[in-house]
C-alpha positions as CSV (number, residue, x, y, z in Angstrom):
1,M,0.0,0.0,0.0
2,R,1.4,3.4,-0.9
3,S,2.4,5.7,2.0
4,P,1.1,9.2,1.8
5,R,4.4,10.4,3.3
6,T,7.0,8.6,1.3
7,F,7.3,8.7,-2.5
8,V,8.6,5.3,-3.8
9,Y,10.3,4.7,-7.1
10,T,10.7,1.0,-8.1
11,A,12.8,0.1,-11.1
12,L,12.4,-3.3,-12.8
13,G,15.0,-4.5,-15.3
14,D,18.3,-6.2,-16.0
15,S,22.0,-5.1,-15.7
16,I,21.3,-1.8,-17.3
17,T,18.8,-1.0,-14.6
18,R,21.3,-2.3,-12.0
19,G,23.8,0.2,-13.3
20,Y,26.5,-2.0,-14.8
21,S,29.4,0.0,-16.4
22,A,28.4,3.1,-14.5
23,P,30.8,4.4,-11.9
24,G,30.0,2.6,-8.7
25,K,27.1,1.0,-10.5
26,R,25.2,4.3,-9.9
27,G,23.2,4.4,-13.1
28,Y,20.0,6.0,-14.3
29,V,18.0,4.7,-11.3
30,D,20.2,6.5,-8.9
31,M,20.4,9.6,-11.1
32,L,16.6,9.7,-11.4
33,A,16.2,9.2,-7.7
34,S,18.6,12.2,-7.1
35,E,16.7,14.4,-9.5
36,L,13.3,13.6,-8.0
37,G,14.2,12.9,-4.4
38,W,15.4,16.4,-3.4
39,K,12.1,17.9,-4.3
40,L,10.1,15.6,-2.0
41,P,10.0,15.5,1.8
42,S,10.5,11.7,1.8
43,F,11.7,9.6,-1.1
44,R,12.8,6.0,-1.5
45,A,14.1,4.1,-4.5
46,Y,14.2,0.4,-4.9
47,N,16.4,-1.0,-7.7
48,A,15.2,-4.5,-8.7
49,G,17.6,-4.8,-11.6
50,I,19.3,-8.2,-12.0
51,K,22.2,-8.9,-14.3
52,G,21.2,-11.3,-17.1
53,L,17.5,-11.1,-16.4
54,T,15.2,-12.0,-19.3
55,S,11.5,-11.1,-19.7
56,R,10.6,-14.7,-18.7
57,Q,12.6,-14.5,-15.5
58,L,11.1,-11.2,-14.6
59,L,7.6,-12.6,-15.1
60,L,8.4,-15.5,-12.8
61,R,9.9,-13.1,-10.1
62,L,6.7,-11.1,-10.2
63,Q,4.7,-14.3,-9.7
64,Y,6.7,-15.8,-6.9
65,S,8.6,-13.0,-5.1
66,L,6.5,-11.5,-2.4
67,H,9.2,-8.9,-1.7
68,L,9.2,-7.7,-5.3
69,R,5.5,-7.6,-5.5
70,L,5.4,-5.4,-2.4
71,W,7.8,-2.9,-3.9
72,V,5.8,-2.8,-7.1
73,R,2.6,-2.2,-5.3
74,R,4.1,0.5,-3.1
75,A,5.5,2.4,-6.0
76,N,4.4,5.9,-6.9
77,L,6.8,5.7,-9.9
78,L,7.5,2.4,-11.7
79,T,9.9,1.8,-14.6
80,L,10.2,-1.3,-16.7
81,W,13.1,-2.2,-19.0
82,V,13.7,-5.7,-20.1
83,G,14.4,-7.6,-23.4
84,G,18.0,-7.0,-24.2
85,N,19.0,-10.4,-22.7
86,D,16.2,-12.1,-24.6
87,L,17.8,-10.9,-27.9
88,L,21.4,-11.6,-26.7
89,Y,20.6,-15.2,-25.8
90,A,18.7,-15.6,-29.1
91,Y,21.9,-14.5,-30.9
92,L,24.0,-16.9,-28.9
93,R,21.7,-19.8,-29.7
94,N,21.6,-18.8,-33.4
95,A,25.4,-18.8,-33.4
96,V,25.4,-22.4,-32.3
97,W,22.4,-23.8,-34.3
98,N,22.3,-21.4,-37.2
99,D,18.5,-21.3,-37.1
100,P,17.0,-17.9,-37.9
101,R,13.6,-19.2,-36.6
102,I,15.1,-18.8,-33.1
103,F,14.5,-15.0,-33.4
104,N,10.9,-15.4,-34.3
105,R,10.3,-17.7,-31.4
106,T,12.1,-15.3,-29.1
107,L,9.9,-12.5,-30.3
108,S,6.8,-14.5,-29.7
109,D,7.9,-15.4,-26.2
110,Y,8.9,-11.8,-25.5
111,Q,5.5,-10.6,-26.4
112,T,3.8,-13.2,-24.2
113,N,6.1,-12.4,-21.3
114,I,5.7,-8.6,-21.5
115,N,1.9,-9.0,-21.6
116,G,2.2,-11.3,-18.6
117,I,4.4,-8.8,-16.7
118,L,2.1,-5.9,-17.4
119,S,-1.0,-7.9,-16.4
120,R,0.8,-9.0,-13.2
121,I,1.6,-5.3,-12.4
122,Q,-2.0,-4.3,-13.1
123,S,-3.2,-7.1,-10.8
124,L,-1.2,-5.6,-8.0
125,Q,-3.1,-2.3,-8.4
126,A,0.2,-0.7,-9.1
127,V,0.8,2.6,-11.0
128,P,1.1,2.2,-14.7
129,P,4.8,1.6,-15.5
130,L,7.0,3.7,-17.8
131,V,8.2,1.2,-20.3
132,C,11.7,1.6,-21.9
133,N,12.4,0.2,-25.4
134,L,15.8,-1.2,-26.5
135,Y,18.7,0.8,-27.8
136,N,21.1,-0.8,-30.3
137,P,24.7,-1.2,-28.9
138,I,25.9,-2.7,-32.2
139,P,24.5,-0.3,-34.9
140,H,26.6,-1.7,-37.7
141,S,25.2,-5.3,-37.3
142,K,22.6,-6.3,-39.9
143,L,21.1,-8.7,-37.4
144,A,20.7,-6.1,-34.8
145,L,19.4,-3.6,-37.3
146,Q,16.8,-6.1,-38.4
147,W,15.6,-7.4,-35.0
148,I,15.9,-4.6,-32.5
149,P,13.3,-2.5,-34.4
150,V,11.0,-5.5,-34.6
151,F,11.1,-6.0,-30.8
152,N,10.6,-2.3,-30.2
153,H,7.7,-2.2,-32.6
154,A,6.1,-5.2,-30.8
155,L,6.6,-3.4,-27.5
156,Q,5.1,-0.2,-28.9
157,E,2.0,-2.1,-30.0
158,I,1.6,-3.6,-26.5
159,C,2.0,-0.2,-24.8
160,D,-0.5,1.4,-27.2
161,R,-3.1,-1.3,-26.5
162,R,-2.7,-0.8,-22.8
163,D,-2.4,3.0,-22.9
164,L,1.1,3.0,-21.4
165,S,3.9,5.4,-22.0
166,L,6.8,4.1,-24.0
167,V,10.1,5.8,-23.3
168,D,12.1,5.9,-26.6
169,I,15.6,5.2,-25.4
170,H,16.4,3.8,-28.9
171,A,15.9,7.3,-30.4
172,A,17.9,8.9,-27.7
173,F,20.9,6.7,-28.4
174,Q,20.6,6.4,-32.2
175,G,23.7,7.9,-33.9
176,R,25.4,8.5,-30.5
177,E,26.4,4.9,-29.7
178,P,30.2,5.6,-29.6
179,E,29.6,8.4,-27.1
180,L,27.1,6.6,-24.9
181,I,28.1,2.9,-24.8
182,H,30.8,1.8,-22.4
183,G,33.8,0.3,-24.2
184,Y,32.3,0.9,-27.7
185,R,34.5,-0.4,-30.4
186,N,33.2,-1.1,-33.9
187,G,29.5,-1.5,-33.4
188,R,29.5,-5.0,-35.0
189,L,28.6,-8.5,-33.9
190,S,32.3,-9.4,-33.6
191,D,32.4,-7.1,-30.6
192,M,30.1,-9.5,-28.8
193,R,32.9,-12.2,-28.8
194,L,34.9,-10.0,-26.4
195,L,35.0,-10.9,-22.7
196,K,33.8,-7.4,-21.8
197,K,31.0,-6.9,-24.3
198,P,30.3,-3.3,-25.2
199,I,26.6,-3.4,-24.3
200,H,25.9,-1.2,-21.3
201,P,25.6,2.6,-21.2
202,N,28.5,4.6,-19.8
203,L,28.1,7.5,-17.4
204,R,27.0,9.8,-20.2
205,G,24.6,7.1,-21.5
206,H,22.9,6.8,-18.1
207,R,22.5,10.6,-18.0
208,V,20.8,10.5,-21.4
209,I,18.5,7.7,-20.1
210,T,17.7,9.8,-17.0
211,E,17.0,12.9,-19.1
212,T,14.7,10.9,-21.5
213,L,12.8,9.5,-18.5
214,L,12.4,13.0,-17.0
215,E,11.0,14.4,-20.2
216,V,8.3,11.7,-20.1
217,I,7.6,12.2,-16.3
218,H,7.3,16.0,-16.6
219,G,5.7,15.9,-20.0
């Protein structure tokens, strides 16, 4: 139940939400909390980001984690950002099996999971979440250029049907990837073979995410 005295921000997501590659792992969640918190008499942020989390795993957490459901229900502001790992794992499976149908199956599963996540959030009588779409960390990859827009379009359709705000992180990053991605190299799939994959936003990238979210919040 929401407290009338404390404003609660709950962030659902994966390692980007957790703040990986940001100094001290203080990413957009902490930045947004700082921007909003000083204006309020009492403010609390709960970062539920988990490294490697897929949409399916988030759906299961919302079904079985009482702790997470409590923070979702308490939230006055709720953000949702998931799907990058769904695509990453599809790419890895395709690299082994060389079966393009993997991406279509992943897309179908993603749509099912996102609808399930949003229905679960709604069932908790939570505030409508701000839903972030996917930016492209490898903009010179034909595979990424093909599938990231498809996933984002599917997400947009789901948000439109549910009258939810989609936060266009993809547009905010497009053309600025070398500036905003930590360890950016060539923007190609070959970069994904590196031990430290250039996927996550750097400090400036997290600031751009924060600014984009604030535009939606204050818009």
